N, C-alpha and C positions, 0 to 999 in steps of 0.2 A: 503493500500500500504506500509505504514511504517512498519507495523507488519510483512508483507510478506518478505521485504528485510531483517528485523532482523533475522526472521527464517532462511532464505537462508544463511545468513553469519554464522549461528550456523551449518547448515546442511552440507554445502560443505566441510569444513575440516573434519567432521565426515565421510562422504562418501568416501573422499580420504583415510583416515585412514583404512576403512573397506576394500578398494581395496588393500592396502598393505598386508592384512592378506592372499589374494590369490596370492600374488606375488611369493612366493617360496614354494618349497616342503620341507618336514622335514629335518632338518640339521643333518644328520646322516653318511655322507660319510667320515668325517675325520678319517684317519686310526686308531688312538688310542689316548686316554687320559689316559695313564697308564691302559690300559684294554687289555686283551688277546682275547676277542671274538668280535672284532671290525667288522670283515667282515660279521659275522653272523647277528650282530645287523643291519649293513648297508643293507644287503640283505632283511631282513624281514621288514625293514622300507620302502623299496622301492617297493616291489612286493605286488600284490594285496592280501588283506585279510591276511597279515602277512606270506604268504607262504615263505618258504625257497628255493623253487625250482627257478632255475635261467633260466630266459628267455632272452638271450643275444641280440635277435633282438627286444626287446620291444621297444627301442628308435628308432633304425635305420630304422625300417620299417615305421615309422610314416609319412614320406613325400614320401616315394617310392611308397606306395600303398595307396593312398587316398580312402576313402569310397565314392562310387558313389550311390546315392539314385535314384531309378527309380520311376517316377511319371506317372500315368495313366490319359490320357485326356478323355474328354467326348466321343470322337469318337473311343475310345478303342486303340489308338496309345500310344506308350510309348517313352518317351525321357529321355536321361540321364542328370542329373544335372550337370552344368558346374563344372570343377575342381576349387578348391580354390587356389587363388593366395597367396602363403606363404610369409610372411615377411621375411627380411633378419635375423631378431632375431630368428624366428622359424627355419630358416635353420641352424644357428649356434648352436641351441640347439640339432638338430639332430646329428651333428658331436660330440658334447659334450656327447650325450647319447651313441654313439658308443664307445667313450673313456671310459665312465663309465663300459660298459659291457666288454670291453677288460681288464681293470684293475681288475674287479671281477674275471675273468677267470684266471688271472695269478697266483692266489693262488694255483690252482690245476695243473697248467702246469709246464714245465721245465723253468729254468732260462733263460730269454732272452739273447742271445748273445750280447756282447758289448766289442769291442776291447780296450776301453778306461778304463773301471771300471766296476766291477760286485760286487754290495753290498752283503755282506755275514757277518754272525755272529750274535750273540745275542744283539749286539748294536742297531740292527733294529727290530722294532716290526714284520715286514714281509719283508725281503729283496726283494723278488720276486715281491710282489705288489708294493713297492716303486719304484723298478727299471722300472716295466712297466709304472707306472704312470709318471715317470721322462721322459722316451722316448715318451710317448704320448704328454707331455708338449712340448718337443723339436719339435715334428712333427706338432703340431697344434696351439699352443698359439700365438695369436696376441693381441698386446697392442697398443692402440691409446693414445699418449701423447698429450693433449691439448697444442696448440702453444701460446695461449694467455698469457699475463704476461711478465714483464720484470725482468731481474736480478737486484739485488741480492736476492730478496725474491722469485722469480719463476725462475725455471730451473737452479738452483744454490743451493749450500749449502756447508758447511765447510767440508773439506777433512782432517782436522787434529784434534787432541786432542779428547775429550770424545765422541763427537757426530759426528765423522768422517763418520760413515756408512751412515748418512742421506745424506751428500753431494755426497758421493761416489755413492749411489745408484741412486739419481736424475741425476747426469751428465752422469753415465754409461747408464741409460735408454734413454738418448737423442740419443745415437748412437748404441743402442742394436739391434741385428738382430730380436728380438721379436717385435721390434716397426713396426707398419704399418702406412703408410700415408693415407690409406683409412678407415675411421671410420666404413664404412659398413661392413667390414670383421673383426672388432675387437670383441674379446670376452670380453675384460675389457678395461676400460678408466682410465688413471692416471691423477690425479690432482697435478701438479708438483710445489707445494709450499713448502717452507722450514719453519718449525716451528722455528727452530733455528735462521734463518735469520729474522724472524718476531721479535723475542726477541732482536736482535741486532740492527736492522734498525728502527723498529716502536716503541717498548717499550721504555718508559722513566725510566731509572734506579731509583728504589726507590720510584716510584710514586704509585705502587700497582694498576694501572689502566690497565686493560686488554681489555678495550672496543675497542681500535683502533686495536688490533691485531685480535680480533675476527671479527670485521667488515670487515677488509681486506680479511680474508679468506672467510667470508660469501659473500662479494661483488664478489669475484672471481667466486665462484659457481654460483652465480646469473648471472654472465656474460656468462659463458659457457651453462647455462641452457636456456638463452634467445637466444643464437646464434645457438645452436645445439639442435637436438630432443632428444639425448641420455639420458641425466640426467632425463628429465620428462618421458621419455619412460618407465623407471623402478624405477623411484623415487630413483635412486642412487645405486641400488643394484649391478649393474655391473661397479662400480667405486671404486676406492681405493686411499688413501693417505698413506704417509709414514712419520714417525716422530721419531726421537730418543730422542729429547729434553723432559724433564720431563713434560713440559707443553703441550705436544701433545694431551693427552686426553681432557684436558679442552678447548683447542682451538676447537677441533672437536665438543664440545657441542653446540657451537654457530650456528652449522648448523644441524637442526634437522634430516633430512634424512641422513646425513653423518654418524652420530653415531648410528642411528637406523637401517639403511639398508646397508650402503656401507661397504667395507672391510677397516679396519684401521690396518696398519702395524706399530706396536709401540714397542719401547724398554720398555717403562713403561707398561708392560703387567700385570696389577694388577686387579684381579677379584673383588676386594672390591671397585674399581673405575669404575665399569661397563665395564670392559674388557670382551668380549664374545668369548671364545675360539673356538666356532663353527663357527664364522664369522670373527673374528679379528685374526691378525698374530702377533705373538711374535717374534721380531728380536733381535739378540744379540748386546749388547753395546760393542764397540771395541775402545779401546783407541790407537790412532796412533799419537805419538808425532811428528814425521816428515811427516806424510802423507803416509807412507810406512811400510811394515812389515820387512824391512831389520834388521837383528840382533835379531829379536824377536822369531825366531822359533828354537827349539831344546834345549836340556839339557842333563844332565849326566844320567847314568843308576840308578836304584834304589838303588844299593849298594853304590852309591856315593852321597847319600842325607842323611846327618847326622841329619837333623832336622825333627822332626815328623809333626809339623803342624806350619803354619806361617800366620800371618795377620798384616798388617800396613795400618792405614788410619784414616781419620777424624771421631770424635766422633759425629754423627748426626743420627737422627731417633731413634726408640725405641729399636733396637736390639743391635747395637754396644756398647752403655753403659754397657749392661749386659755382653757382651763378655769381655770387658776390666775389669769390676768389678770383674769378677771371675778369669781372667787368666793373666792380665798384671803383669809381674814381679813376677809371682808365681811358675813357673815351667821351667827349662831349655829346656824341650822338647817341650813346647808350647810357641813358640816365638810370642807374641802378643804385638804389639806396637801401641801407638797413633801417635807418630812420631819416624821415624827411627834415630838412632844415626848418627851423621856426618860421612861421608866417608863410609857408609854402602850402598851398592847398592840394590834397591828394587828388580830388575830383578835377581840379584845375589842371594838374599835370596829365591826368587821363585824357582830357579834352584837347590838350596841346600835342598829343603823341599820336603817331600814325599806327604804332603797334604796342600792345600791352602784354607784358609777360604774365602768364598764369602757371606758376609752378606748384608742384605738390609741396605740402608741409609735412606735418606728422601723418596726415591722411591726404588721400588724393583730391578731395573736393576743395573748392575755393570759390569765394564770390567774385573774384576778379574777372572770370570768364564772362559772367552776366554783366558786370559794371562796364566791360569793354563794349558789349553789344548795345547797352544802354546809351553809351556816350559816343558811339561812333569810332571806337578804337579797335582795331583788328586784333582779336585774342591770339596770343602765341602760347599754345599749350605744351608744357614740358612736364610730362608726367609718364609714370610706368604703370602698367596693368589697370588703367582707368577706362571705364565704359562711359563715354560722353553721353550726357542727357539727350533723349530723343533721337539717338544715332540710328535707330531702326528706320526712322523717317527722314531725318536731315542728314545731308551729306556735308559734314563739317569741313571737308577739305576745300569746299568752294568758298567759304567765308571766314576762315581762320587758317593758322599756320601751326602745323604739328611737328615739333622738333624732338628728336631723341635725346636723351640725356648726354650720350656721348658726344653730341654735336654742339654743346653749350660753347666751347672755345670758338667755333665757327658762326656764332650767333649773328653778328654784324654782316658777315659775308653773305650769310644765307638770305638775310632780309633784303640786303642791297641787290641781290640777284634777281629779285621779284621785279619785273618790268612795272613802270608806273601804270600802265593801262590795267594790268592785272590787279595791282594793289587797289586801284579805284574801284574795280568791279567787286573785289572782295569786301571793301568797305561799304559799298552800296547794298550789297547782298546781305551783310550783317545788320544793316539798319532795317531791311525788309524782315529779317528773321526775328527782329526784336519783339515783334508782336506776340511771339510764342513764349516769351519769358517774362512778360509784364504781369505784375501782380495787380489785379483789379478787384475793387470791392464795391458792389458785387461783381462776381466774375463775368467776363465777356467771352464770346465764342473764340476758340483758337488760342486763348491766353494760357498762361502757365498752369492754372488750375486744370483746365480742359486737356491741355497736352499730357499732364501727368495721368489723369483719367484715361486718356487714349492709350497710353503705354500700358496701363493696367488692363484696359480692354483687350489689347492685342495679346497679352499673356494669357488671358482668359479664353480668348479664341484658339489659342495655341494648344489646348488640351480638350479631349473629350472625357467627361467624367461618367461614372456609375457608382452605385452604392458599393462600398467596401465594408466587409465584416470579417472579423477574424476567422470565421469559418470558411471564408472564400480561399 
């Protein structure tokens, strides 16, 4: 008896883990990860035997025409097998299947009409596909926000300073039109805890003790898992969290199915720290000193930017010391500072510069990238293992410069080698892309709130879900 119980304790987690293997279909739907053949790859991964032939009704006919098997009784009469009662999850999957088919067809059709905004230009990997996907999201997406938990750790977050996007998203989601009060119609479920508030309310500064923060996040998931069927139904695969604080990934590791199955929307999008671009979402870090973008948008034309490249910031992490070692006080065209001189405006320097360096610090995220787009300064990204926000939709190489760390000594040479005409194109394209990074209250279509949602929507499209139980 003792031996049997010991064996069961070993086998049950193993069986659950095997069940997860059948939870999702291959993750190939994401538009692009700096690739040009993403649609073909997607189609081949979805269709039988790797065929590239498109069957748009493959998903949508699943529930409309259930297979009926006829049985012959001993007396020769035949009866029809009763139709299957499909679960809400299966019905939701049918609608998502139709959305997938419509998005695939968009690459060959005409641009969808939209009186507000029609994406166009090389800044998008495929503007027609992105546009159709965005419209499908607006038409279909329903998100259930768990109501459990009390502020300030839950349903609240900072709306000022470096981690402002975390609080802004959490609080906007509370009143968003995408929110549904009926969990049975939800495509995805939001876990509304703030990692930043965990660090401010629960963490004891200087203690280096993470246990209480991790336990709080884990306890919250256990509460909703015991109260509702939805977490256990899919082992978290249709749930998401959002965190801009650097500790977001580490907190998520306290909940196995959260970092294994769920969608994590993170500023700290570092593949060397187990960020999975096919499932997780990279979100931009945006510094809002006052909680608003007033005074942060706009800058002079290229002809009125006398400084070639600018950077100012603390020296931490492995990249910034290399940058300062090679360029601080070395060249008047390369304005690199550890600390800006007194009476010199940081934003003023951004507006005077053609290029703005965005290096990693302790972590890969930095608000400098968005500040450059806001003020018309072409971002220069110097980062390792970073998944750039919205890079499944946006082709960053058309409006920014990406430099490997090893090429820091050649920084000036690389920037001067960019023809004037190309620089002007990049600068103008960056201004066009600014709309996707602007924080609006209330949100506006295609702004940063909706782009984050669209990235989450893509990841949800990227899997087909079914009920998962240990006995599976």
